[in-house]
Steps between C-alpha positions, in 0.01 A plus 500: 500500500311822425212582267735660255702178480210255476210683328437677175263796495257408223223740423510631851503171694777277624552161330771259597786505249569133530145401377427798282800611293427775242483258206208305658310814585542603137360155395195564706460858357482343155298198591186419289202388697217295358142579590451159664811516713442480876717724715533457874575845646621550854702717732779280629394266787132524420431143382681462170624147567151392610349629172780338301371173646129557466469646151696227310266244670196690377653511151575119521154427645647341807783303334783527759781426258598862420541600859678179594751497222574866403643756740262786559732760346483309173130398501398863580811710433556855621524707183752738663739226608809432290442123467169557310689611190636145445166318556367566142163621644417643156461138377271390788145408414215723616393577764851585634539558871727774631577693821625846567565742793487800269284809592223578253685801361813279429316260270619476139319648210354177374323441833281808447424415138424127545342511856570142617323366807652605825472336843596757756567369848476726803612426857481689832805732475607419856533135405678603171742700713557219744555242226733742318695558820588131531550459123759786496680316773543177291521632149872567434435741214307742718611760756502365848174625670665615825259547789122491467488883548774546230325288253162646569617849409643369171183303425266787581705740284528253208877455533477124458490275198221588262433828682193611691228253589261792512587613141486143369156439639352833404633470153344162432158560677459829318621377162290511188332199346394344828293248316825324411625493864389281783587611851541223749619515863752281664272495802197378311710217354589395864139525609348323206748340261240301310286818450810684381587219249141510381519884465830483307371221271193696407703809413734296292216337308557151641193292605637253760311240687482521880718187511777672302465819708534296811803324365676823417405656829636205692831511314536868546438516884822674616625202704467274192650747256793560741604139453513535112873542413393653168341790695679539829827632349701219659657455156639852497872543574607575854692789349170671432279393786621409854211297615670426831402850595144485381315271265377644168152365570492597869150493660239587244261647755307820558576726793864388558598872528374477855800285586744757362363846560448650848218745579702810419622358165149386404350841586773672290435272207122572537552872492710493186251261334207729586669797352626340177173312437244764618370565149469139402152359484555122493359232726770293665439169671774522769423622849 
């Protein structure tokens, strides 16, 4: 099926119609944030599921019950997804946990007034592309990716779900009120998960013991998290995800793009990246 059949153009970016019908987007536009809300913001395939595992464990101070008994899309719901409207999140006690793939300029009015805490996760765009390529092949509500070359042109031009990676990143790293935003890298979480949990805990105002930090980190190692049926999307209908083509939680590594892109493709990606990000002064951790 085509983009016109599967996607809605919402504020200049593609969103899948199945997950984001107009009524749920209107719900998000009118959503009232609280100042102590915690919002995980990512471009798709940048570590959202990982953060949906870590942050509730920081909130619960290491109690595994929430992540072992509640699906991640309910414990940390995406605010732009249709199902969120029936979760009665308005009645949840503070601090509430949410996730979103929205660009900064797509956020609702109350976000800018209230200024909740934001955890913004960045990942090497080549790995984002690679993960997205396989995801588009197994997610039945997305346009088939075609060849690597075909999907790369769509990705580099922002003609994929949630638009341009470049615009998404630039919008959030250049946004106002940076004191309310913590930037964290997928790669630093791989290199030092305990240090990342410690960093997140400090930003969220949680003083956790080293024993609790180690407990959270051990549970959230990718191979352990992948076994959690409340997080690996094995509970999702086969009419939505065909995990015989690719697992939802696939590898969880850094540098997997090298197994997908050839030299010419990598060089083309680099040239577009350098042009689009030439005016961005921001220190990245990927190589």
